[in-house]
PQR file with spaces between the fields and no chain letter, atoms N, CA, C, O and H, PARSE charges and radii, in Angstrom:
ATOM       1  N    MET     1      72.316   22.158   17.434 -0.4000 1.5000
ATOM       2  CA   MET     1      73.044   23.144   16.630 -0.0000 2.0000
ATOM       3  C    MET     1      74.560   22.914   16.704  0.5500 1.7000
ATOM       4  O    MET     1      75.270   23.174   15.732 -0.5500 1.4000
ATOM       5  N    GLN     2      75.051   22.437   17.830 -0.4000 1.5000
ATOM       6  CA   GLN     2      76.490   22.210   17.950 -0.0000 2.0000
ATOM       7  C    GLN     2      76.987   21.194   16.930  0.5500 1.7000
ATOM       8  O    GLN     2      78.111   21.298   16.440 -0.5500 1.4000
ATOM       9  H    GLN     2      74.474   22.226   18.619  0.4000 1.0000
ATOM      10  N    ARG     3      76.138   20.201   16.607 -0.4000 1.5000
ATOM      11  CA   ARG     3      76.531   19.194   15.623 -0.0000 2.0000
ATOM      12  C    ARG     3      76.738   19.853   14.259  0.5500 1.7000
ATOM      13  O    ARG     3      77.676   19.505   13.541 -0.5500 1.4000
ATOM      14  H    ARG     3      75.225   20.116   17.005  0.4000 1.0000
ATOM      15  N    LEU     4      75.868   20.805   13.896 -0.4000 1.5000
ATOM      16  CA   LEU     4      76.014   21.529   12.637 -0.0000 2.0000
ATOM      17  C    LEU     4      77.314   22.326   12.640  0.5500 1.7000
ATOM      18  O    LEU     4      78.041   22.327   11.647 -0.5500 1.4000
ATOM      19  H    LEU     4      75.107   21.088   14.480  0.4000 1.0000
ATOM      20  N    HIS     5      77.609   22.997   13.738 -0.4000 1.5000
ATOM      21  CA   HIS     5      78.848   23.779   13.837 -0.0000 2.0000
ATOM      22  C    HIS     5      80.064   22.882   13.649  0.5500 1.7000
ATOM      23  O    HIS     5      80.987   23.233   12.914 -0.5500 1.4000
ATOM      24  H    HIS     5      77.018   22.996   14.544  0.4000 1.0000
ATOM      25  N    ARG     6      80.070   21.728   14.305 -0.4000 1.5000
ATOM      26  CA   ARG     6      81.213   20.805   14.172 -0.0000 2.0000
ATOM      27  C    ARG     6      81.343   20.314   12.735  0.5500 1.7000
ATOM      28  O    ARG     6      82.449   20.209   12.206 -0.5500 1.4000
ATOM      29  H    ARG     6      79.320   21.443   14.902  0.4000 1.0000
ATOM      30  N    GLY     7      80.210   20.016   12.108 -0.4000 1.5000
ATOM      31  CA   GLY     7      80.248   19.547   10.719 -0.0000 2.0000
ATOM      32  C    GLY     7      80.791   20.592    9.769  0.5500 1.7000
ATOM      33  O    GLY     7      81.601   20.284    8.895 -0.5500 1.4000
ATOM      34  H    GLY     7      79.311   20.101   12.538  0.4000 1.0000
ATOM      35  N    LEU     8      80.345   21.832    9.939 -0.4000 1.5000
ATOM      36  CA   LEU     8      80.853   22.912    9.086 -0.0000 2.0000
ATOM      37  C    LEU     8      82.320   23.180    9.373  0.5500 1.7000
ATOM      38  O    LEU     8      83.109   23.402    8.454 -0.5500 1.4000
ATOM      39  H    LEU     8      79.687   22.081   10.650  0.4000 1.0000
ATOM      40  N    GLY     9      82.685   23.160   10.645 -0.4000 1.5000
ATOM      41  CA   GLY     9      84.087   23.362   11.009 -0.0000 2.0000
ATOM      42  C    GLY     9      84.979   22.307   10.379  0.5500 1.7000
ATOM      43  O    GLY     9      86.055   22.622    9.871 -0.5500 1.4000
ATOM      44  H    GLY     9      82.045   22.980   11.392  0.4000 1.0000
ATOM      45  N    ALA    10      84.536   21.058   10.411 -0.4000 1.5000
ATOM      46  CA   ALA    10      85.324   19.970    9.819 -0.0000 2.0000
ATOM      47  C    ALA    10      85.386   20.098    8.297  0.5500 1.7000
ATOM      48  O    ALA    10      86.425   19.834    7.693 -0.5500 1.4000
ATOM      49  H    ALA    10      83.662   20.802   10.824  0.4000 1.0000
ATOM      50  N    ALA    11      84.286   20.498    7.683 -0.4000 1.5000
ATOM      51  CA   ALA    11      84.237   20.612    6.227 -0.0000 2.0000
ATOM      52  C    ALA    11      85.138   21.731    5.703  0.5500 1.7000
ATOM      53  O    ALA    11      85.707   21.617    4.617 -0.5500 1.4000
ATOM      54  H    ALA    11      83.441   20.712    8.174  0.4000 1.0000
ATOM      55  N    PHE    12      85.267   22.814    6.477 -0.4000 1.5000
ATOM      56  CA   PHE    12      86.019   23.971    5.996 -0.0000 2.0000
ATOM      57  C    PHE    12      87.353   24.170    6.701  0.5500 1.7000
ATOM      58  O    PHE    12      88.043   25.152    6.428 -0.5500 1.4000
ATOM      59  H    PHE    12      84.805   22.907    7.359  0.4000 1.0000
ATOM      60  N    ALA    13      87.732   23.277    7.591 -0.4000 1.5000
ATOM      61  CA   ALA    13      88.999   23.407    8.320 -0.0000 2.0000
ATOM      62  C    ALA    13      90.179   23.419    7.357  0.5500 1.7000
ATOM      63  O    ALA    13      90.207   22.664    6.386 -0.5500 1.4000
ATOM      64  H    ALA    13      87.171   22.479    7.813  0.4000 1.0000
ATOM      65  N    GLY    14      91.143   24.275    7.631 -0.4000 1.5000
ATOM      66  CA   GLY    14      92.367   24.331    6.841 -0.0000 2.0000
ATOM      67  C    GLY    14      92.237   25.057    5.524  0.5500 1.7000
ATOM      68  O    GLY    14      93.152   24.996    4.702 -0.5500 1.4000
ATOM      69  H    GLY    14      91.120   24.889    8.420  0.4000 1.0000
ATOM      70  N    ARG    15      91.128   25.744    5.295 -0.4000 1.5000
ATOM      71  CA   ARG    15      90.927   26.432    4.013 -0.0000 2.0000
ATOM      72  C    ARG    15      91.689   27.754    3.932  0.5500 1.7000
ATOM      73  O    ARG    15      91.892   28.281    2.838 -0.5500 1.4000
ATOM      74  H    ARG    15      90.386   25.793    5.963  0.4000 1.0000
ATOM      75  N    GLY    16      92.109   28.294    5.069 -0.4000 1.5000
ATOM      76  CA   GLY    16      92.873   29.540    5.033 -0.0000 2.0000
ATOM      77  C    GLY    16      92.015   30.767    4.810  0.5500 1.7000
ATOM      78  O    GLY    16      90.798   30.729    4.988 -0.5500 1.4000
ATOM      79  H    GLY    16      91.944   27.866    5.957  0.4000 1.0000
ATOM      80  N    TRP    17      92.657   31.856    4.420 -0.4000 1.5000
ATOM      81  CA   TRP    17      92.076   33.168    4.155 -0.0000 2.0000
ATOM      82  C    TRP    17      91.211   33.602    5.321  0.5500 1.7000
ATOM      83  O    TRP    17      91.729   33.695    6.433 -0.5500 1.4000
ATOM      84  H    TRP    17      93.646   31.887    4.276  0.4000 1.0000
ATOM      85  N    GLU    18      89.932   33.873    5.142 -0.4000 1.5000
ATOM      86  CA   GLU    18      89.030   34.349    6.199 -0.0000 2.0000
ATOM      87  C    GLU    18      88.274   33.218    6.895  0.5500 1.7000
ATOM      88  O    GLU    18      87.519   33.464    7.836 -0.5500 1.4000
ATOM      89  H    GLU    18      89.511   33.798    4.238  0.4000 1.0000
ATOM      90  N    VAL    19      88.471   31.993    6.442 -0.4000 1.5000
ATOM      91  CA   VAL    19      87.679   30.874    6.962 -0.0000 2.0000
ATOM      92  C    VAL    19      87.831   30.687    8.470  0.5500 1.7000
ATOM      93  O    VAL    19      86.812   30.543    9.146 -0.5500 1.4000
ATOM      94  H    VAL    19      89.084   31.793    5.678  0.4000 1.0000
ATOM      95  N    PRO    20      89.049   30.680    9.046 -0.5600 1.5000
ATOM      96  CA   PRO    20      89.149   30.506   10.502  0.2800 2.0000
ATOM      97  C    PRO    20      88.389   31.580   11.281  0.5500 1.7000
ATOM      98  O    PRO    20      87.747   31.276   12.286 -0.5500 1.4000
ATOM      99  N    ARG    21      88.455   32.813   10.832 -0.4000 1.5000
ATOM     100  CA   ARG    21      87.739   33.906   11.505 -0.0000 2.0000
ATOM     101  C    ARG    21      86.227   33.699   11.407  0.5500 1.7000
ATOM     102  O    ARG    21      85.505   33.920   12.379 -0.5500 1.4000
ATOM     103  H    ARG    21      88.976   33.061   10.015  0.4000 1.0000
ATOM     104  N    LEU    22      85.748   33.277   10.233 -0.4000 1.5000
ATOM     105  CA   LEU    22      84.318   33.049   10.054 -0.0000 2.0000
ATOM     106  C    LEU    22      83.823   31.868   10.885  0.5500 1.7000
ATOM     107  O    LEU    22      82.733   31.924   11.453 -0.5500 1.4000
ATOM     108  H    LEU    22      86.334   33.098    9.443  0.4000 1.0000
ATOM     109  N    LEU    23      84.612   30.806   10.958 -0.4000 1.5000
ATOM     110  CA   LEU    23      84.224   29.658   11.776 -0.0000 2.0000
ATOM     111  C    LEU    23      84.161   30.032   13.253  0.5500 1.7000
ATOM     112  O    LEU    23      83.262   29.589   13.968 -0.5500 1.4000
ATOM     113  H    LEU    23      85.498   30.760   10.496  0.4000 1.0000
ATOM     114  N    ALA    24      85.114   30.849   13.713 -0.4000 1.5000
ATOM     115  CA   ALA    24      85.102   31.298   15.104 -0.0000 2.0000
ATOM     116  C    ALA    24      83.888   32.187   15.370  0.5500 1.7000
ATOM     117  O    ALA    24      83.251   32.070   16.417 -0.5500 1.4000
ATOM     118  H    ALA    24      85.844   31.209   13.131  0.4000 1.0000
ATOM     119  N    ALA    25      83.568   33.067   14.435 -0.4000 1.5000
ATOM     120  CA   ALA    25      82.411   33.945   14.595 -0.0000 2.0000
ATOM     121  C    ALA    25      81.117   33.131   14.600  0.5500 1.7000
ATOM     122  O    ALA    25      80.170   33.477   15.306 -0.5500 1.4000
ATOM     123  H    ALA    25      84.086   33.162   13.584  0.4000 1.0000
ATOM     124  N    MET    26      81.075   32.070   13.830 -0.4000 1.5000
ATOM     125  CA   MET    26      79.903   31.203   13.811 -0.0000 2.0000
ATOM     126  C    MET    26      79.666   30.598   15.192  0.5500 1.7000
ATOM     127  O    MET    26      78.526   30.522   15.650 -0.5500 1.4000
ATOM     128  H    MET    26      81.844   31.789   13.256  0.4000 1.0000
ATOM     129  N    GLU    27      80.726   30.172   15.849 -0.4000 1.5000
ATOM     130  CA   GLU    27      80.614   29.583   17.185 -0.0000 2.0000
ATOM     131  C    GLU    27      80.113   30.600   18.211  0.5500 1.7000
ATOM     132  O    GLU    27      79.399   30.235   19.146 -0.5500 1.4000
ATOM     133  H    GLU    27      81.653   30.233   15.477  0.4000 1.0000
ATOM     134  N    ASP    28      80.483   31.872   18.044 -0.4000 1.5000
ATOM     135  CA   ASP    28      80.118   32.916   19.008 -0.0000 2.0000
ATOM     136  C    ASP    28      78.786   33.583   18.697  0.5500 1.7000
ATOM     137  O    ASP    28      78.286   34.364   19.506 -0.5500 1.4000
ATOM     138  H    ASP    28      81.063   32.168   17.286  0.4000 1.0000
ATOM     139  N    ALA    29      78.209   33.290   17.548 -0.4000 1.5000
ATOM     140  CA   ALA    29      76.977   33.974   17.128 -0.0000 2.0000
ATOM     141  C    ALA    29      75.796   33.570   18.009  0.5500 1.7000
ATOM     142  O    ALA    29      75.599   32.392   18.305 -0.5500 1.4000
ATOM     143  H    ALA    29      78.615   32.654   16.891  0.4000 1.0000
ATOM     144  N    GLU    30      75.024   34.560   18.416 -0.4000 1.5000
ATOM     145  CA   GLU    30      73.807   34.283   19.183 -0.0000 2.0000
ATOM     146  C    GLU    30      72.766   33.608   18.290  0.5500 1.7000
ATOM     147  O    GLU    30      72.090   32.668   18.708 -0.5500 1.4000
ATOM     148  H    GLU    30      75.184   35.517   18.176  0.4000 1.0000
ATOM     149  N    HIS    31      72.647   34.098   17.064 -0.4000 1.5000
ATOM     150  CA   HIS    31      71.723   33.524   16.086 -0.0000 2.0000
ATOM     151  C    HIS    31      72.542   33.139   14.864  0.5500 1.7000
ATOM     152  O    HIS    31      73.314   33.948   14.349 -0.5500 1.4000
ATOM     153  H    HIS    31      73.196   34.861   16.724  0.4000 1.0000
ATOM     154  N    PHE    32      72.377   31.929   14.408 -0.4000 1.5000
ATOM     155  CA   PHE    32      73.153   31.442   13.280 -0.0000 2.0000
ATOM     156  C    PHE    32      72.200   30.823   12.269  0.5500 1.7000
ATOM     157  O    PHE    32      71.354   30.009   12.636 -0.5500 1.4000
ATOM     158  H    PHE    32      71.750   31.273   14.826  0.4000 1.0000
ATOM     159  N    TYR    33      72.326   31.199   11.001 -0.4000 1.5000
ATOM     160  CA   TYR    33      71.480   30.663    9.934 -0.0000 2.0000
ATOM     161  C    TYR    33      72.375   30.017    8.899  0.5500 1.7000
ATOM     162  O    TYR    33      73.375   30.599    8.479 -0.5500 1.4000
ATOM     163  H    TYR    33      73.013   31.861   10.702  0.4000 1.0000
ATOM     164  N    PHE    34      72.018   28.822    8.491 -0.4000 1.5000
ATOM     165  CA   PHE    34      72.766   28.122    7.450 -0.0000 2.0000
ATOM     166  C    PHE    34      71.780   27.475    6.495  0.5500 1.7000
ATOM     167  O    PHE    34      70.856   26.785    6.924 -0.5500 1.4000
ATOM     168  H    PHE    34      71.206   28.349    8.832  0.4000 1.0000
ATOM     169  N    ALA    35      71.970   27.690    5.227 -0.4000 1.5000
ATOM     170  CA   ALA    35      71.123   27.064    4.210 -0.0000 2.0000
ATOM     171  C    ALA    35      72.028   26.347    3.220  0.5500 1.7000
ATOM     172  O    ALA    35      72.993   26.922    2.717 -0.5500 1.4000
ATOM     173  H    ALA    35      72.721   28.251    4.878  0.4000 1.0000
ATOM     174  N    SER    36      71.720   25.127    2.952 -0.4000 1.5000
ATOM     175  CA   SER    36      72.520   24.386    1.980 -0.0000 2.0000
ATOM     176  C    SER    36      72.190   24.871    0.568  0.5500 1.7000
ATOM     177  O    SER    36      71.131   25.448    0.321 -0.5500 1.4000
ATOM     178  H    SER    36      70.936   24.660    3.361  0.4000 1.0000
ATOM     179  N    THR    37      73.095   24.631   -0.320 -0.4000 1.5000
ATOM     180  CA   THR    37      72.872   25.002   -1.718 -0.0000 2.0000
ATOM     181  C    THR    37      72.875   23.737   -2.561  0.5500 1.7000
ATOM     182  O    THR    37      73.389   22.697   -2.148 -0.5500 1.4000
ATOM     183  H    THR    37      73.956   24.163   -0.120  0.4000 1.0000
ATOM     184  N    CYS    38      72.312   23.839   -3.711 -0.4000 1.5000
ATOM     185  CA   CYS    38      72.311   22.690   -4.604 -0.0000 2.0000
ATOM     186  C    CYS    38      72.397   23.190   -6.046  0.5500 1.7000
ATOM     187  O    CYS    38      72.165   24.364   -6.334 -0.5500 1.4000
ATOM     188  H    CYS    38      71.895   24.684   -4.047  0.4000 1.0000
ATOM     189  N    GLN    39      72.726   22.296   -6.909 -0.4000 1.5000
ATOM     190  CA   GLN    39      72.794   22.606   -8.328 -0.0000 2.0000
ATOM     191  C    GLN    39      71.720   21.798   -9.043  0.5500 1.7000
ATOM     192  O    GLN    39      71.614   20.586   -8.858 -0.5500 1.4000
ATOM     193  H    GLN    39      72.915   21.342   -6.676  0.4000 1.0000
ATOM     194  N    VAL    40      70.940   22.467   -9.847 -0.4000 1.5000
ATOM     195  CA   VAL    40      69.880   21.798  -10.595 -0.0000 2.0000
ATOM     196  C    VAL    40      70.471   21.247  -11.887  0.5500 1.7000
ATOM     197  O    VAL    40      71.096   21.970  -12.662 -0.5500 1.4000
ATOM     198  H    VAL    40      71.026   23.452   -9.998  0.4000 1.0000
ATOM     199  N    GLN    41      70.263   19.969  -12.099 -0.4000 1.5000
ATOM     200  CA   GLN    41      70.728   19.324  -13.322 -0.0000 2.0000
ATOM     201  C    GLN    41      69.523   19.088  -14.227  0.5500 1.7000
ATOM     202  O    GLN    41      68.605   18.349  -13.871 -0.5500 1.4000
ATOM     203  H    GLN    41      69.755   19.380  -11.470  0.4000 1.0000
ATOM     204  N    LEU    42      69.531   19.718  -15.393 -0.4000 1.5000
ATOM     205  CA   LEU    42      68.444   19.559  -16.358 -0.0000 2.0000
ATOM     206  C    LEU    42      68.991   19.017  -17.665  0.5500 1.7000
ATOM     207  O    LEU    42      70.116   19.320  -18.064 -0.5500 1.4000
ATOM     208  H    LEU    42      70.276   20.319  -15.682  0.4000 1.0000
ATOM     209  N    GLU    43      68.188   18.224  -18.311 -0.4000 1.5000
ATOM     210  CA   GLU    43      68.579   17.709  -19.620 -0.0000 2.0000
ATOM     211  C    GLU    43      68.600   18.846  -20.644  0.5500 1.7000
ATOM     212  O    GLU    43      69.461   18.898  -21.523 -0.5500 1.4000
ATOM     213  H    GLU    43      67.274   17.978  -17.987  0.4000 1.0000
ATOM     214  N    ARG    44      67.624   19.759  -20.505 -0.4000 1.5000
ATOM     215  CA   ARG    44      67.524   20.916  -21.414 -0.0000 2.0000
ATOM     216  C    ARG    44      67.195   22.153  -20.602  0.5500 1.7000
ATOM     217  O    ARG    44      66.474   22.071  -19.607 -0.5500 1.4000
ATOM     218  H    ARG    44      66.925   19.716  -19.791  0.4000 1.0000
ATOM     219  N    TRP    45      67.715   23.294  -21.015 -0.4000 1.5000
ATOM     220  CA   TRP    45      67.446   24.560  -20.334 -0.0000 2.0000
ATOM     221  C    TRP    45      66.382   25.389  -21.052  0.5500 1.7000
ATOM     222  O    TRP    45      65.934   26.417  -20.543 -0.5500 1.4000
ATOM     223  H    TRP    45      68.301   23.361  -21.823  0.4000 1.0000
ATOM     224  N    SER    46      65.987   24.935  -22.229 -0.4000 1.5000
ATOM     225  CA   SER    46      64.961   25.680  -22.964 -0.0000 2.0000
ATOM     226  C    SER    46      64.151   24.743  -23.841  0.5500 1.7000
ATOM     227  O    SER    46      64.599   23.665  -24.231 -0.5500 1.4000
ATOM     228  H    SER    46      66.351   24.100  -22.643  0.4000 1.0000
ATOM     229  N    THR    47      62.938   25.198  -24.136 -0.4000 1.5000
ATOM     230  CA   THR    47      62.049   24.506  -25.068 -0.0000 2.0000
ATOM     231  C    THR    47      61.301   25.580  -25.833  0.5500 1.7000
ATOM     232  O    THR    47      60.530   26.338  -25.245 -0.5500 1.4000
ATOM     233  H    THR    47      62.574   26.074  -23.820  0.4000 1.0000
ATOM     234  N    GLY    48      61.516   25.653  -27.114 -0.4000 1.5000
ATOM     235  CA   GLY    48      60.861   26.688  -27.921 -0.0000 2.0000
ATOM     236  C    GLY    48      61.244   28.072  -27.426  0.5500 1.7000
ATOM     237  O    GLY    48      62.425   28.417  -27.375 -0.5500 1.4000
ATOM     238  H    GLY    48      62.143   25.037  -27.592  0.4000 1.0000
ATOM     239  N    CYS    49      60.237   28.865  -27.060 -0.4000 1.5000
ATOM     240  CA   CYS    49      60.468   30.237  -26.593 -0.0000 2.0000
ATOM     241  C    CYS    49      60.609   30.329  -25.077  0.5500 1.7000
ATOM     242  O    CYS    49      60.717   31.439  -24.555 -0.5500 1.4000
ATOM     243  H    CYS    49      59.278   28.585  -27.102  0.4000 1.0000
ATOM     244  N    VAL    50      60.613   29.217  -24.351 -0.4000 1.5000
ATOM     245  CA   VAL    50      60.674   29.209  -22.889 -0.0000 2.0000
ATOM     246  C    VAL    50      62.052   28.740  -22.442  0.5500 1.7000
ATOM     247  O    VAL    50      62.546   27.715  -22.910 -0.5500 1.4000
ATOM     248  H    VAL    50      60.526   28.316  -24.776  0.4000 1.0000
ATOM     249  N    ALA    51      62.676   29.499  -21.528 -0.4000 1.5000
ATOM     250  CA   ALA    51      64.010   29.136  -21.013 -0.0000 2.0000
ATOM     251  C    ALA    51      64.016   29.270  -19.494  0.5500 1.7000
ATOM     252  O    ALA    51      63.285   30.078  -18.922 -0.5500 1.4000
ATOM     253  H    ALA    51      62.274   30.333  -21.148  0.4000 1.0000
ATOM     254  N    VAL    52      64.854   28.462  -18.859 -0.4000 1.5000
ATOM     255  CA   VAL    52      65.049   28.541  -17.416 -0.0000 2.0000
ATOM     256  C    VAL    52      66.167   29.542  -17.161  0.5500 1.7000
ATOM     257  O    VAL    52      67.269   29.399  -17.692 -0.5500 1.4000
ATOM     258  H    VAL    52      65.448   27.805  -19.324  0.4000 1.0000
ATOM     259  N    LEU    53      65.882   30.560  -16.346 -0.4000 1.5000
ATOM     260  CA   LEU    53      66.858   31.578  -15.988 -0.0000 2.0000
ATOM     261  C    LEU    53      67.006   31.623  -14.484  0.5500 1.7000
ATOM     262  O    LEU    53      66.084   31.248  -13.761 -0.5500 1.4000
ATOM     263  H    LEU    53      64.987   30.677  -15.915  0.4000 1.0000
ATOM     264  N    GLY    54      68.148   32.075  -14.002 -0.4000 1.5000
ATOM     265  CA   GLY    54      68.345   32.162  -12.556 -0.0000 2.0000
ATOM     266  C    GLY    54      69.189   33.355  -12.175  0.5500 1.7000
ATOM     267  O    GLY    54      69.786   34.020  -13.022 -0.5500 1.4000
ATOM     268  H    GLY    54      68.897   32.379  -14.590  0.4000 1.0000
ATOM     269  N    ASP    55      69.224   33.607  -10.898 -0.4000 1.5000
ATOM     270  CA   ASP    55      70.006   34.711  -10.350 -0.0000 2.0000
ATOM     271  C    ASP    55      70.651   34.225   -9.065  0.5500 1.7000
ATOM     272  O    ASP    55      70.006   33.576   -8.241 -0.5500 1.4000
ATOM     273  H    ASP    55      68.739   33.067  -10.210  0.4000 1.0000
ATOM     274  N    ALA    56      71.905   34.537   -8.902 -0.4000 1.5000
ATOM     275  CA   ALA    56      72.622   34.088   -7.689 -0.0000 2.0000
ATOM     276  C    ALA    56      72.205   34.917   -6.534  0.5500 1.7000
ATOM     277  O    ALA    56      72.685   34.710   -5.420 -0.5500 1.4000
ATOM     278  H    ALA    56      72.429   35.064   -9.571  0.4000 1.0000
């Protein structure tokens, strides 16, 4: 888990605002959950009456 913390710390270092506080809290957290995100690339979002919809 420490490797993940170092990677996230390096990726977000110097971003300002609340980031330093969040990175510090991540290090102190007893339980930490991280899920990566991705973007789906589709050639088309709809076909006929069917469409792909999403929610953040």
